[in-house]
N, C-alpha and C positions, 0 to 999 in steps of 0.2 A: 678393381672396384669401380663401379659405375652406378649411375642412377638417372632417372628421368623425372621430369615434373610435368604435370598436366594442370593447366589453369582453366577454370570454367567461369564464365560470366553468369552472374545471377541477377535477378530483377533488383533494381535500386529500391532500397527501403529508407524513407526519410526518418531521420532521428527525431524523436519527439522534442518539442521545445522545452526548455527549462521552465519550471513553474515560476509564476510571477510572485512578487513579495506578498501580495494579499492572498495567495493560494497556499502559503506555507504556514503550518501551525507551529507554535512554540513548544518547547519541551513540556511546559506546564499545561498547555492546552491539550497536548497529546495524552498526558497523564490523566487529566480530568475525563477525557473521552474513554480511555481504557477503563478507568475506575467505574464510570457510569455503566458501561457495557457489562463489566463483571458483576456489579451489584444487581443489574437488571436480570442477568442470567442466573444468579444465585437466588435472589429474593423476589423476582418478578411474580412468581406464583402466589406470593402472600398478598399482593395488591388486592386481589378479589376479596380477601377476608378483612382487610383493614380499611378499605376505602369507600 
């Protein structure tokens, strides 16, 4: 039984930096964003009639 390995060098890709503290949203903020988007997608068409 035998085997061979072939290694190939690929272009270096820099790993993205971790987000800074002010770039991270809390769970509550994320929930508010999701809720807002969902409400807009469901009821957004009614805005023309109510506003």
